[in-house]
C-alpha positions in Angstrom: 0.1 0.2 0.2 1.7 3.4 -1.0 1.8 6.5 1.6 -1.4 8.4 0.7 -1.5 12.0 0.6 -4.4 14.1 1.3 -4.8 17.3 -1.2 -6.8 20.0 0.7 -9.2 20.5 -2.7 -10.0 16.2 -2.9 -10.1 15.4 0.9 -13.0 15.8 3.7 -12.8 15.3 7.3 -15.8 13.3 8.3 -17.0 13.4 11.8 -19.9 11.0 12.9 -22.2 11.8 15.4 -20.7 14.3 17.4 -24.0 15.0 20.0 -23.3 15.8 23.3 -25.4 12.6 24.1 -22.2 11.0 23.3 -19.2 13.4 23.5 -20.3 15.6 26.7 -20.1 14.4 30.5 -23.5 13.8 31.4 -24.9 12.6 28.0 -27.0 9.7 27.9 -24.6 7.5 25.9 -21.2 9.0 27.4 -20.3 6.9 30.0 -21.2 3.7 27.5 -18.1 4.8 25.3 -15.8 6.4 28.1 -13.6 3.1 28.5 -12.6 2.5 24.8 -12.5 6.8 24.3 -10.1 6.7 27.4 -8.4 4.1 26.0 -8.2 5.4 22.6 -7.5 8.4 22.9 -10.1 9.6 21.1 -11.0 13.0 23.2 -7.3 14.3 22.8 -6.6 12.8 19.3 -9.9 14.5 17.9 -8.6 18.1 19.7 -5.5 17.6 17.1 -7.1 16.3 14.4 -9.7 18.8 13.9 -8.0 21.9 14.5 -5.0 20.7 12.0 -7.6 19.6 9.5 -8.9 23.0 9.5 -5.6 24.7 9.3 -4.9 22.4 6.0 -7.8 23.9 4.5 -9.5 20.6 4.3 -13.6 20.3 3.9 -15.3 18.9 7.0 -18.2 17.2 6.9 -20.5 16.1 9.9 -22.2 13.1 9.3 -25.2 12.9 12.1 -27.0 9.8 13.2 -31.0 10.4 13.2 -32.4 12.2 16.3 -35.4 10.8 18.2 -38.4 12.7 19.4 -40.2 13.1 22.2 -43.5 12.5 21.0 -44.4 9.0 19.8 -42.4 6.1 18.2 -40.0 7.3 15.7 -40.5 3.5 14.0 -44.4 3.2 14.3 -45.1 1.3 11.3 -41.9 -0.4 10.6 -41.5 -3.8 9.6 -38.1 -4.3 10.7 -36.9 -2.1 13.5 -32.6 -2.5 14.0 -32.3 -4.2 17.6 -30.1 -0.8 18.5 -33.3 1.7 17.3 -35.3 -0.9 19.5 -33.1 -0.6 22.3 -33.0 3.7 21.5 -36.6 4.0 21.6 -36.6 4.3 25.9 -33.3 6.1 26.2 -34.3 8.7 23.3 -30.6 9.7 22.6 -29.9 12.7 20.2 -33.4 13.5 21.0 -34.5 16.9 18.9 -35.0 19.7 21.2 -32.9 18.7 24.1 -29.1 19.6 25.2 -28.1 15.7 24.5 -29.3 16.2 20.7 -27.3 19.0 20.1 -23.8 19.1 18.7 -20.8 19.2 20.9 -19.7 22.7 20.7 -16.0 21.7 20.5 -16.3 18.7 18.0 -19.6 19.6 16.1 -19.8 21.8 13.2 -18.2 25.3 12.8 -19.2 28.0 10.1 -18.0 26.7 6.6 -18.8 23.1 7.6 -20.8 20.9 5.4 -23.9 19.1 7.9 -25.1 15.9 6.5 -29.2 15.0 6.4 -29.4 12.5 9.6 -29.1 8.8 8.9 -31.6 6.6 10.7 -29.3 3.5 11.6 -25.4 3.2 10.9 -24.6 4.0 7.2 -24.2 8.2 6.6 -24.8 7.3 3.0 -28.3 5.6 3.3 -30.7 7.9 2.4 -28.7 11.0 3.3 -27.2 13.8 1.0 -23.6 12.5 1.8 -22.5 11.2 -1.5 -24.1 14.1 -3.6 -22.4 16.6 -1.0 -19.3 15.0 -1.4 -19.4 15.2 -5.3 -20.1 18.8 -5.4 -17.1 19.5 -3.3 -14.7 17.5 -5.8 -13.6 15.3 -2.8 -12.0 12.0 -3.5 -10.7 11.3 -0.3 -12.4 10.7 3.2 -10.6 10.7 6.4 -13.2 8.8 9.2 -14.0 10.0 12.8 -16.0 9.8 15.4 -18.8 7.5 16.6 -19.0 4.2 16.9 -16.2 2.3 15.6 -18.0 -0.6 14.8 -21.1 0.5 13.7 -21.4 3.9 12.3 -18.0 4.3 11.3 -17.5 1.0 10.2 -20.6 1.1 8.0 -20.1 4.6 6.1 -16.5 4.2 5.4 -17.3 0.8 3.9 -19.8 2.1 1.5 -17.5 5.1 1.0 -14.8 2.6 -0.5 -17.8 1.2 -3.1 -18.8 4.2 -3.9 -15.3 4.7 -5.3 -13.6 7.0 -2.5 -10.1 6.5 -1.0 -11.0 5.5 2.7 -8.9 6.3 5.7 -9.7 5.3 9.4 -7.8 6.8 12.3 -8.8 4.0 15.2 -7.3 6.4 17.8 -10.1 8.9 17.2 -12.9 6.7 17.4 -14.8 4.6 20.2 -16.7 1.9 21.2 -19.8 0.3 23.6 -17.1 -2.3 24.5 -13.5 -3.2 23.7 -14.9 -5.8 21.8 -16.3 -3.9 19.4 -13.0 -2.1 19.2 -11.3 -5.2 18.5 -14.5 -6.2 16.0 -13.8 -3.2 13.8 -10.0 -3.2 13.8 -10.1 -6.7 12.6 -12.8 -5.4 10.2 -10.8 -2.6 8.7 -8.5 -3.7 6.5 -11.1 -5.1 4.2 -11.9 -2.1 3.3 -9.5 0.8 4.2 -7.3 2.0 1.9 -5.2 3.5 5.2 -5.3 2.7 8.4 -3.6 5.6 10.4 -2.5 6.5 13.8 -3.2 10.3 14.8 0.5 11.2 14.9 0.8 9.4 11.0 -2.0 11.3 9.9 -1.1 14.6 10.9 2.2 14.1 9.5 0.7 13.8 5.9 -1.9 16.5 6.1 -1.0 19.3 3.7 0.8 22.1 5.8 -1.3 25.0 7.1 
């Protein structure tokens, strides 16, 4: 595998699900990812990657999960509700109109970022405008960080590869609900990722500000 380069005009950083419920203390799912986030150093590494990407002129895309709603059942009438969707019904993580359903101030969107339509399950491309927005911005390479390593990150990155994008994963900038989830993501990653880099390796390959 050749060493990838990341030209600013053809590269995107995709930050998946940067909601308060995940990324802020007191969020509904913050403790559920804390063990693996601490082990990977996710928060500290995102604090390195995101500013460096912005300084390099690389476009940031926010890839958000569907927000729950306080009224009724979001999946009423559905024939095939995913087990995680079912589990979230009473929890209502990322609830619209609440603090937990807002983007984290540090890791969420800033002016100039592209915020993609919400995905219903795990794949950030499914039923959203992600592919259209990437193509309109001339993107050929995607760097995927955020949550969850063995669900939304994997599903989104796999489909990016299928659509012809060059995919880079940064395991130190993600987390999962269990150590086993992190292992599963790492085992599967070489099947679809063109590059799997540590944080410092990625930073060394970004364009200079």
